[in-house]
N, C-alpha and C positions, 0 to 999 in steps of 0.2 A: 588221247581220248578226250572228246569234248566234255566239259564239265556241265552237269545238269543244273539248270537255272530254275529257280522257283518262279511260278507264275504269279505268286502273291507278293504284293509290295508291302502290305502291312505285316505286323508280327503274326505268329501262329494263330490258328483258329481259336484255341482255348483262351489265350490272352485277349484277343480282339473281342470275342463273344463275352468274356467276363467283364471287361470294361464297359461294353455297350449295355449289358444287363444291369450293371451297377448304376450307371448313369440313369437309365430308364427307370429303375426302381426308386432312386433317390429323388428324381425330379417329377416323375409322373405317377408311379404306382403308389408310393407312400402317401402323398396328399389325397389321392382318390380313396385309398384304404381308410385313411382317417375320417374322411367324409362318410364313407359307407358304414363305418363303425358307429359314428354319431347317429346316423339314420337307423341302424339296426337296434340301437338302444332305446328307440322310441316305440311306443305301442302303435299298432295299426290305426286305432281311432284318432290318436293325436296326429299321426302323420297325415291321415286323410283330411283331418280338420284344417291343417295348415295349407296343404296344396290345393284344397278345393274351396278356400275362403273366397269371398267376392273380390277382395283386393287382388288375390293371387290370380284368379281367373281373368280379371281385367288386364293384369300385367301379361299373362300368356297371350291374350288376344292382341294386344298392342305389339308385343315382341315378335310373335310368329308372323302376323300379317305384314308388319314392317319388313321383316327379314325376307319374306317371300317377294314383296314388291322390289326390294333392293336387289335381290338375286335376279329377278327378271330384267331389271335395268342393266345390271352388270353383264348378264348373258348377251344382250344385244351390243352394248358399248364395248365390252371386252372382246367379243368376236370381231367387231369392226376394227378395233385398235390392233389386234393381232394380225388381221388381214393387211392393214395399211403398213405396219412395220415389216411384214414379211414380203409382200408383193411389190412394194414401191420403193424407189430411191429418190429422196428429195432433200433439199437443204433443211437442216434441223432435225433430221430423222434420229440421230443419236441422242439429241437432247430430249426428244419426245420419248424415246425408249427409256432414258434414265428417269424421266418424270413419272413413268408408270410405277416405278418402285418407291416413289416419294411417300405414299401412305405407310410403307414398311418402316421407313427411317423416321418419319415425323411422329412425335409423341401424340397419342390420340387426344389428349387434353388441348394441345396446340391446334390440332385439326378442328376440334369443337369451337375454339375461340375464333379461328379463321372463318368457319361457317357462320357463326353468329354475326361476325362483322359484315360478311357479304350479304346475308339475308335479312339483316335488320332493316327497319323501315327507311333508314338513311344510308344503307349500304348500296354497293354497286348493283346487286341483283334485286334487293328488296325495294328500292325506289322505283324499279320497273314493274315488279310483280304485284306489290300491294295496291297500287291504283287500279289494277285489273281485278282486284278481289282475291288474289292468291297470296295467302300468308303462309310462310314457311317456318319462321322462328316460333317456338313454343307450340307447335302442332305436330301431328304425326308425319306430315311432309318433311319436317326437319329431321325426325328420327330416320326416315327412309334415306334422306340425303346423306346423313352422317354414316349410316351403315353402308351405303353404296360407295362412298368415298374411301372408306377404310378397307373394303374387301374386293374392289374391282381388280387389283393386281393378280389375285388368285386365278381368275378366269383367263386373263391375258397370258400369264406365264405358263398356264397349263396347255393352252391351245397353240401358242406361238411355236414351240419346238416341233410339234407334230405337223403343223402347217408347213414348216420349212422342209420337212422330209417328204412331203407329197410330191411325186414326180410330175413335173410340168409336161413331160413328153406324153403322158397319158391324156392330159387335158388337150394338148395340141392335136393328138391323134383323134380324139373324140370330136373336136371342132372340125377337123378335116373331113370326118365322116358325116358331117351335117348337124351335129348336136349344137343346141343353143348354149349360151353362157349359163343360163339357169339349169339346164339339164346337166352340164358339166359339173356345176356346183352340187346339185342334189344327188347325182349318180356316182361321182368320183370323189369329190372333196369332202362332202358332208359325212358319208359313212366312215371315212378315214379319221376324221377329227372328232366324231361324236363321242367316243369314250372319254377322250381328254376334256371335251367341252362339258360333259356331264360331271366329271370329277371336279373340274374347276368351279362349276356352279354349286356343287354340294359343299365344297370347302368354303366357298364364299358365303353360303347360307349358314353353315356352322359358325363361321367367324362373326357373322352379323348377330347371331343369337347371343354371343357373349360380349358384344361391344358395350363399352361402358363410358370411357373417357370422352369420346367425341359426342356421345348422345346427351350426357347430362347437362352440357352447356347450352344446347340448342333446343332441348325438349320441353323445358319448363317443369318437368317432373311432377305433373298433377296426377294424384292417385285416380285411377279409373279412366284417365284421358291420355296422358303421355308418360306414364310410369312404366318402365320396362322391368323385366324380371331381375336383371343384374343389379339395377338400382335398388329394388326391393330387398335383394339379398344383402346389399351393403347397409341398408337401413336396419335390417334385423341384426347384423353384426354390430352396428353402432349401438344397438339396444342391448347387446350382450345376450341376444336370443340365438345362440348357436344352433340349437336344434331346428328352429324354423329356417335359418339360413341354409343349413345342410339339406333339409328336405326340399327346398326350392332349387338348390344347386343340383340335387339328384335328378329332378325332373328335366332340367336342361341337359344334364349328362346323358340321360336315357334317350332323349330326342335326338341329340347329336350323334350318338352311337347308332341308333336305328337308321338315321339318315345316311350315315356313311356305309352301313351294311347294305342298305337298299341300293346305294349308288354303285358299290362294288359288284353286287349281283347283276345289276342292269348293264354295267360296262362289260362284265364277263359274257353275258348273253349276247350283247351286241358283237363282240369279237367272234364268238362262235357262229353267229348268224352270217357275218361277212365272210368268214372262212368257208362256210357251206356254199354260199352263193358263188364264191370265186373258185 
């Protein structure tokens, strides 16, 4: 009689789930709980005073607007990179594919130093941009560049595997029936990759909100001009003002969670919409 073989490669459900929950609690839930307890110990007037101060509002404006611009840039560049890596074969493709993950491996502080060197008035990019009146270092453009650099892999790696699974036979059939390349992309390819694209952009946005190391070197950190929320949190911690740091971190946490929830809801709706049409 054939011996029954388990379909599960890992240990039993109880052990696997227990280890997963333990790790999640230790690394994620406990730090968040500590922050929430710190915020809960504050009165509402004090909490509101901290998160609505002029300096905090300016930091929100700089952070959120820069993250939005960086995400828009990453959406375009990330989609193009995923398309090139998926649909074309050329010398150096593997190297380009590896370079996409460089921001993951590179310390963000090193990325900031590299960007400062490149966009300085005497740098490779700066010496071309500054004579044209475009200054990047110590401006919001520098913040956007740093956020885009550190978060673009999320878009590429979200779209690339889905794009690889799109059947080229459907594209060929559509073109045989007279569809243009644009119609093939908008009617066949885009609906298939849209949930992954949205998910990648949302993760890129959330990553940009919390960026610190790459930004502080190139931003100049001027309050009200180039000061981001994560830097303001660091300043409050350096001042031993843990309540203010926790309150500002809570705002970023809420925005990130709401963004992720909205993304998941939109992606689920898109999947249901495509299923109904098909």
